[in-house]
N, C-alpha and C positions, 0 to 999 in steps of 0.2 A: 279702856283698852290699852295694852302695852305699846308704848312708842319706842321702837327699836333704835330710832335716831337719838332719842334722849339717853338711852342706855349707853351707847357708844360715845355720846358727847359730841355729835357732829350735826351739821346742818342737813336738812332734807334734800338739798341739791348737791350733796357731796358726791365726788366721783369714786370709782372703785379703789383707786390708790389711797385716797383719804380714809375710806372705810377699812381697808386692809391695815393701814398704819395705826388707826385708832384701836382696831381689834388686837393687833399684836401687843400694843402698849398695855391695854387692860388685861389681856390674857396672861401676860407675864406678871402683872401686878397681883392678880387674884388666883394664880395657878395653885392648885391644892398642894403641890410639892413644896411651894414656898410658904404656904400658910397651913401647915399641918394641924388638923383638929379645929380649924376656924370655920364654923358652919356658915357664918355670914359671907366669908370670902368664897366658900364653895358655891353658895347660891348665886352670888354675883358672877362667878365664873360661868355657871350654867346659863345665866341670862345673857352674858356677853357672847357666849358661844352660839346661843340660839339667835341672837340679833345678827351675828355675822353670817350664819347659815341662811337667814332670810334675805339680808341686804346684798349678799354677794351673788345671789341667784336673781337674774333679771326678771323672770316670771313671778317668783315669790315676792320680790321687792315691789313690782307693779301692783300685785294684789294687795300688799300691805299698805301702799300709798292710797289705793282706792278706799280700803276700809278705814284708814286714818282720816282721810278727807270726809268720808261719810259720817264718822263719829263726831268730828268737829262740827259738821253742819247740823247733825242731830242735836248736839249740845246747844248750839246757837238757837235752834228753833224752840227747844225746851225752855231755855232762859227767857225767850221772848214771850212764850205763852204764859209763863208763871210770874212774870213781872208786870203788874198792872200799869197801864198807860196813864198819862197825866189826867186824861178825861174820866178815868174810872175812880169813883169815890169809895166803892166797896165791892165785895165779891158779887153782890146782887146785880151790879151793872153788867157783869159778864155772864153769870149763870141764871139769873132770874130768881124769883121768889117762889116758895112752895106754899100752896094754899092749904093750910092745915084743916080748913073746913071740909075738904074732900077726903080727909083721912078716915079709915074704917073705925067704927066705934064698937067696942066689945062690951056686952052686958055682963059677961062672965069670963074670967081669965081661964085660958086653957090649962088642963091638968097635965103635969109632967109625969110620965110613966117610965120606970126603969126597965131597960132591956134585960130580959132573962139571961141572955148570953153575954152580957157586958163584961163580967170578970173573966170569963173564959177567953173572950177575944183579946182582952188586955194581956193575959198571960201568954197566949199564943203569939201576939205581936212582940212581946218582950223577948221571948226566946228566939223568935225569928230574927229580930234585930241583933240579938246576941250572936246568933249563928253567922249572920252576914258580917258582923264586925270581926269575928274570929277568922272568917274566910278572907276578908279584906286584909287583915293583919298578916295572915299566912302568905297571901299573894305578894304583899309588900315586902315581907322578909325574904321571900324567894327571889323577888326582883333585885333586892339589895345584894343578895348572895351572888346572883349572876353578874351584877355590875362589879362586885369586888373581885370575882374570878377573872372577869375581863380586864380589870385594872392590873391584876397580878400578871396576867399573860402579856399585856402591853409592856409593863415594866420589865419583864423578863426579856422580851423582844428588844427593847431599847438597850438593856444592859449587854445583851449578846452583840448587838450592832456596834456599840461603843468599844467593847472588848476586841471585836474583829478588826476595827480600825486601829486600835492601839497595837495589836499584834503586828499589823502591817507596818506601822511606824517603827516599832522596835526592831523589825527585820530590815530596817533601812529602805523599805519600799515607800518612800515618802510621797511620791506622786500618786500611787494607788491609795494610800491612806487618806490623803487630802481629797481625792476624787470621791471615795466612798463616804467620807464625812460630809462633803458638800452635797452629795445626793440625799443624804439623810436630812440635811437642813432644808432642802427644797421640798422634800416629802412631808416633813413634820415641822412646819414653820413656827409653831408655838412651843416646841420643846427646847427650852433654853440650854439644856445640857449639851446639845449638839453644837450650838453656837460657841459655847465655852470650850468644847473640845477642839473645834476648828481653830479658834484663836490661840489655844495652847499649842497646837501643832505649828502654827505660823510663827509664834514667838520663839519657840524652841529652834525651829529651822533658821530663823533670822539670827539668833545667837550663835548657832553652829557655823553659819556662813561667815559671820564677822570674825569668829575665832580662827577659822581656816584662812581668812584673808590676813589676819594679824600674824599668823605663822607662815605667811608667804606661800601657802598652798593655793595658788591662784586658780589652777584648773579645777580643783575640787570646790573651791569657793564659788567659782562661776557657775558650776553645775547646780549648786544649791540655790544660788540667787535666781537662776533661770526657772527652777521649779517654783520658787516663791512668787515670781512675777506673774505666774498663771493664776494664783489664788489670792494674792494680797491686793485688795482693791480699796483705794488706789495704791499703786506701788510707791513706796517711800522714795523721796528724792535722794536721800542718802544711799539707798540701795542701788539706784541707778548710777550714782557716782562711783560706788565701789565696783559695780559690774564693768563700768567703762575703764576703771583703773586696772581691773583684772585682764581685760582684753589688751590694754596697752602693755602690761607686763608680759603677756604672752605673745606680744608683737603682732597681734591681730588688729592692726591700726584701722582697718576699714570698719570693723564692728565697733571699735572704740570710738571712732568719730561719730558713728550712728547713735551710740548711747549718749555721747556728750550733746549731740544735737537735740535729742529727746529731752535732756535736762534743760537746755536753753529755751525750749518751748514753754517751760514753766518758770524758769528763772532767766528771763530774757535780757536782764541788765547785768549779768555776771561777766564782767570784762575779762577777768582772768581765764574763765572758761572759753570765751571767744578766742583768746590768744592761743589756748591749748589746742582747740579744734583747728585753728588756722595753721599752727605748727604741724599738726598731724597730716593735714592735706598737702602741705608743702613737702613733707617727707614722702608722701605717696606720689608726688609728682604732679598733683592737680593744682597748678598755679592759679587758675581762674577761681576755683573754690576757695583756695587759701586767701587770695586777695579780697574776695567778698567778705570773709570773716575779719580780715584786718581792717577793711573799710568800716565795717560795723563796730569794731573795737575802737577805732579812732573817733567815730561819731559819739560813741558812749563816753570816751575819755573827755571829749569837748563838753558834753552835756554835764558830766560830773563837775568839771572845773568851773563851768559857768554857774552852776548851782551853788558852788562853794565860794567863789571869788567875784562873780559877776562877769559881764561881757568882756571886760578888759583883763581877764585872768592871766593873759600872756605876760603882762607887765607886773603882776602881783606875786605869782607863785615863785617859790624858791626851788631851783632845779635840784638842789641837794636833797630835798624832801621827797622827790619823785622816785618810785621804786625802779629797780633795774629792769623789770619786765617792760616798762614803758619805753625805755631806750631801745630795747630789742624790737619792740613793736614798730617804732618809727623807722629803724634801720632796715628791718626785713621788708616792711611795706615799700620803702624806697627802692630796694633791690628788685622787688617784683614789678614795680611801676617802670623801672628802667628796662626790665625784660620785655615789656609790652610797648615801650617807646613813649611812655608818658613822663617825659623828662621834667616838665614844669611842675607836676605834682610831686615828683620824686625830690626835687630841690626843696620843697616845703617840708618834707619829712626829714631830709638831711639837716635842714635848719633846726628842727626840733631835736634831733639827735645831738647836734653840736651844742644846743642850748643846755641839754642835760649833761653832756660830757665835753666841755669846751677845750680840754687839753688833748683830745683824741685827734692826732694829726691826720690819720687816714680818712676821717670824715670830711675834712676840708678838700682832700684830693678827690674823693668820690663826688662831692658836690661840684668840683671843677670839671669833672668828666661830663656831668649832665649839662652844665652851662656850655661846654664846648659843643655838645651834641645839638644844642639849640642855636649855635652860631654866635654866642655871646663871648667873643674872644677876650674882651677887656675884663669882664667879670670872671671869666675863667682864670685869667692871669692873677687877679686879686685873690681868688680862692687858692690857687697854687702857692702864692706868696704866704698866705696864712698857714698853709700846710707845712711849708718849709720852716716858718717861724716856730711851729709847734713841734718840730723835730722830724719831719718826714724826709726821707733820704732823697737827694736830688736825682741820683741815678735810677730811682724807681719810677720817675715820672716818664710815662710813655705817650703823653699827649703831644701831638705835633702842632704846637701853637707858638706864635711869635711873641715871646715875653722878653722884656729887656734884661731881666735878671737870670734868664736861662742861657 
């Protein structure tokens, strides 16, 4: 009995997804279009197709399992009956002996007589068999002809469908073209040409969108990327990045932030992207959201530095090697913290900003303002003194604090 599970190379307990995956793999491997003229591949393709038709239908699969189990059980019983047990020394122990003394005894052998119609029956049988063979051959040829015509009709239908999708794409109706080709892929899952055409459309559209972006045609590029996002599964991370940049260039900062956040869900340790999103939310006036991303960026910065230099990274790193964006991260976060009254946290960020740019006199003055807000007059005076030493103008000091040098 044919075991359809062995044909697809799967276990008898395989689920429908495993069956479909194995079928697609073998159908593509033995497809007649890929193995033209190969009779072995054609027969294997038929067996694979038959196996899938049986196993994908719950009722047919259940009946097949019952027949398969019955066949296995029958084989086991047959082997048991035909294998003598250890107690059996010969076949006589199983079937017994025949007493030849009871056999009939002939005194004269029977005479063989030739049938008068023997040769006539032989000739009639021969021509009857010949006629049946010719009839069977004719039926088989007619069946093959019908199959060939059906194959030609299907091929014509596929070609027309592919050409229709190509015409839509050439007419720049990209969404309609991709929708039609995707419908064909769902309808005919084993036809590899539809998969190839879909991938071709997606790659061409992707190249078109990138070229439009490079030519700074951001609105057109964004439209193309939006179409791609509906059919490219999964959407490439680089495409999301370019879409976000297009929104940003078109000053649609809300959608730009949304796209950058989608990227961060997959690239959650991208510190530069965190700072970009934080800056966008600050421009949109959403200080709370901006501060959340600056907090996340500061935590990520600490994580990276500890991984590179250890827990005492503050005493090891060279401020000259830190990028300019880290300075702006600490400075901007400090300003947002001051805005919500978190002066102690703001002072820590001002300290980092001063560590990166120690000659920036304004930073000392900003730190002095936070210390004054906390009632730390002496430390405030020290910070003002450092600001004056670094070149900060005395007349620019607006803090009303009693310092001996003011």
